[in-house]
N, C-alpha and C positions, 0 to 999 in steps of 0.2 A: 503493499499500500504506499509505503514511504517514496518509493523512487517514482512511484505513478504521478505524483504531483509535480514532478519536473515538466518543462516544455523542452523536447530534443530541437535541435537546430533545425532550421527550416528547409524547405527545398530550393531556395535561391542560393542558399550558402552551399549546401550539398552539389547544386549544378556548379557553382565556382570551383570547389574542390576537385569535381570530377574533370575541369579543364586543367588542373594543374599538371607539372612534370611529375613522371613517376617517382623521382626521388625525392619530392617534397614532403614535408612534415605532415600535410594533409592526406598524403597517401600511406601515412605509417601510424595513424591513429584511428582507434575505434570510436564510432559514434552511436551512442546509446539511442535506441529507436523507440523507447518507452516500455511500460509494463515494469515487472520485478527485476531486481539485479541482485544477482548472488556469486559472481563469479570474481570475488576479490582476489583469489590467487593468481589470476591472470596479468593483474594490472599494479603497476608500481605507484601512479599519478593519477588522479582523477580530475577532471578540469569541471568547475562550476560556476556559471555566470549569475550574479544576481543584478536584476536591473532596478531594485528598488532604490530612489536616491532621496527618500522622503527624509532622512536622517541629516542630510547635508544642507538643504535650503526649504524644508519644512513644507513642502507641496508635493503634488501628485507627478512630479516629473519621473521618467524612467529612462534609464540609458541605452544605448544602441549598441551591443556588444559583437555585432556581426563584424563590423570594420577591424577590430581587434583579432577576431577569430581569421579573417582573411589575411591580415599581415602577417600573423603569427605561421597559419597553415603554409602559407607560400613561401615559408624559409625553409632552408634545407637543413636536416640534423647533422650534427657531427658523428662521429664514430659510436653511436649510442646504441645501447641495447635494453633501454627503459621502454615497458610498454605502459601507453597512455589511453585513457579512455575520456572522451568529451561526454557529460552526462547532461548537456544543455543547460537550461536557465531556471532559477527559481522566478516565479512570477509574485509581484507584489502582493502580499495578503491584504485582507481587509482593513486589517490595523497592522502598523510597523512591528508590533509584538509578534504577530503571526509568521511574518517574514523571518524575525529572529528564531522564532520556535524550529521551523522547517530548516534554516541553515544549522542550527545548532544540533539537532536530529540529526542530520545528514553527517556532518563533520565528525561527531561521535562515533557513529557507525561505522565510517571509512578510517579512522584512525584505529579504532577498536579492531579492525582486521587488517592492518597494516599497510593501507592505502593512504598516500600523502593528498589531501586535498589542495587544488589550487585554486582559491575564490578569486574573481575578476568582476570589477565593475561595481557599482553600486557606493553608497557612502561608507566612510571608515567607522562609522558604528558597528559594522557588520564584524569587527573584530571582537565586540562583546559578544555576540552569538558564536563565533568560533570559539571563545574562550569556556562560554558555558558548555561547550559540546564535550569537553574535558571533565565533566563533571561525575559521570558515572566511571571514568577512568581509574578513581582512586590513586591519582598521582598529583603533587604539586607542579605548578606550570611556570614556566619562564616564559616571558612575553617581550620581545622586541619591536618598538614601533620606530620606523624610519621616517622621520617627520620632523617639519619644521616647528611644529606646535607639541606641547605636552599634553594637551586635551583634557587638562584638569578643569575647564572652565565651570563657573558656577551654574546652580540652578536656573533654568530659563534659558540657557543657550541650546543651540542645536545638539542634537544626540552625537553628532559628528564630532562636535568639539568638547565633548565632556564625557564620553563613554569610559576613559580611564578612571574618573572619580567612581563610576557606578562599578567597576571592576574591583575596586579597591575596597569599597563599602558594602557591597552586597553578600549577604551568606548564600551558600556556603563560599567561603573564603578559601580558593585554591591556588593564588597567585603566593610564589615564592619570591619571584624577583621580576622587576620590570626596568627596561633599558631604552633610554631612547638615544637615536643616532640621528644627528643633525638639526637639533634645535636651534633657533635664532632667537636670541635673547630678547629682540626688541618686539617679539611676537607673543611672549610670555610674561605675565605678571610675576613679579618677583615672589610673591606668596607662593605661587606654584612651582617655583625653582627650589624654594625652600623646602618645601613639603617633601620634594623627591629627596632631596638633601636628609631631611630629618627620618626618612623611613629606609634610607640606605639603600635606595634606587640608585641607578645610575644614568646619567644624561652626558652627552658628549656635544658640545658644539660644533657646527658644520666646520667652522675652520680648522677644529682639532683634526677632524677626520680627513680633510682634503689636503692637510699638511702631511699626514701619516695614515693612510687608509688602512694599512696593516693594524691600526689600533682596535678596527671594529671586528677583526676577525675571531678573536677569542669570544667577544659578546655574543656574535651570532653562533659561533659554534655551541654555546650553552643554552640556545633558545629552544623552545618547544613550538612557539607561533611566532612569524615574521610578518608584520603587517606594515605595508608602503603607502603612506599617503603619496599622490603624485605631485602636490604642492611643495614636496621637498625638493623637488628638482627646479632649477633657474627657469623662467621662462623663455629665456634665449634658447634653451636646448627642449623644452617640453612644447613650445607654442602655445603655451596658456596665457593668452593676453588679457582674457575675462576676470582672472583672479592673478594680476601681474605680480611677479617677485623676480626682481632684479639680481637675487643672490639665491645660491642654494647649488645644489650639486650638479656637476654637468653629467652628460649621458653616460660617458665613460665609467664614472665614479657609481652612479646607481647600478648600472649594469655589473661593476665588479662586487659591490654589495649583494648583488642577487645571487651571483656565483658562489660567493662565500657562504650565504645562506643554504644554497644547495648542497655544497659539500659537507655541511653539518650533518653528522649522523643523527644527531638528536631531532633536528627540526622536522616537525610531523604535519604541519600547516603553514600554508603560506598565501597571503592575499595581497591585491593590489587595488588600491580605493581610489575615489574623487576623482574618475576619469571625466575629463572635460570635452570628450567627443570632438576633438580636433585631429587633422591629418597626422600632424607631427607627433602628437603625444600617442596616436594610434600605433604609429611604427615604433617608437621608443618602447612602450609597454610590451608589443611583440617581442623586441630584443630583450628586455628584462627576463620575460618567461622563459626565452631561449636559453639565456645564461643560467637561470637557477634549473632548469632541466638539464643541463650540461654538468652542472654541479651535483646533483642528485645521481646522474650515472657514473660520476668517478667518485662516489664517496668511498672512503676506505675501512669503513666498517670497524672503527676504533672506539666507538661508544656503544653500549659500555664495554669496558675491557673483556676480553676473552682470559688474558691472564697477564699480571703486571709484569711477570718475569720475562716476556719479551720486548719489555721497554727498557731504556737506560734509565738509572735511578740516580738522583743527585741528593744528598744530604746536606743542607746549608745552615751551620749555626748561627742564629742572630740572638744577639743580647737581648735580655727580657722577654723573649719567647721561647718556645720547645723548637727544635729544629725543624726547618721548614723542607718539606720532600717534594722534589719536582721529578716528574717522568718525562721523557722524549721519546717521541715514537720513531722508530728505525725505519718507518716506512713513509710516513708523511713530513717527518721531522718537526711534528707539532709539539706543543708543550702542555703540560698540566701540572697543578699543584695541590698537592693534598691539604685540604681545609676542614677544621672543625666545625660542626653545626650542632646545635641542641634542638631536641625535640622532647617535649614531656620531661625535662630535666635530666635526659639522657644525651651523652655526646656521642656522635658518630663521625667518621670521616668520609667527605665526598671529594672527587676529584675535579677540580675547577679549572676549566680551559684558562691558559693563561699563554704568555709570549715569552721568547728570550729575554727580552726587555725586562720582564717582571724576575727573571731568574738573575740578571745582572743586578738589578735593585737588591735583591736580597743578599748577594754577595757583598755590596756596600753597604751592608746592615740596614736596609730599609724594606718594611713589610710592603708588599705589593698591596696597592688600594683595593683592588678586587677581591683578596683575601680578607682583608680588614673589613670590607663592608659585608662580605658573605657572614663573618662570624657576629659581628653586631646585628644583621638582620634576623639572625636565627635566636637573638636573644630578646628580642622585642615582646 
């Protein structure tokens, strides 16, 4: 019954795909034709469109995702073995909450069965529905938002500008960590920035990431959900001049962040939101999707660890703390640090993604900030 509520892609798009070259992506993807869906094991990724835009502009506008699909399916895949299915679109429910409910249920079902949902279109408050999809999975969730805004606006704002407040406040609370990548200070009230700091969440200004994009890799590697607001891309690259933003990530940087997201063995949901329905942004979103899928295809399956013995172990004495224990993969050369966390007054060790810079920081007798934040957050 669940998948019967989806609208498969239309004949016009099918005819377009029929005319594509045989090696294009459109000829490599399965298209859901309706009815029930049970073949989870056949697919690694499922694409879902959400055409409900009410959370962004508070009216009944819907978005046309056929342009994104045409641009994406006309691209050529790399040397991929990732099987994908396009499940079609979620139609706007009678109320916005109805759309949330269907997306939440779909995401929960797909993730539980090992399929990564890619959600495209619609307003970014759909991130709330994706997050709620993890309710029945009995796990804490790490959420990363790639966004110029923190989306902690007060009541009375559009849902797309305040969904994070709802995630933080609403029961059940499954959120362990939230990270923002790319915020621009002048778009955010100081009290919102202070709240992120007080909760020991992470926020990286756009300038920090553009200066050294590798800072984002450990953050994305530690995420379950990635949510991209296309407003984080500067208008010169996105073509979005209705909501003009002279600053932000360029096309290359946002695609690099998408590839890091795909490479993360932990990321199990990915979404792109606040699509402005213009030609430039359409092609950019198609390329963001391409880089995410390429990342998924080249995952090294290092999370969770099969055996720590297959990793190089580094023990760093730090004055005033227990020894910091780092692990380095001999396959991907990525780094992790062992961090203590407390649940129900019980200490356990978790492996926190980090960078070589964090290792060098520890050698110089400085505790990496992500390690410190993780410890403090678990004590709240």
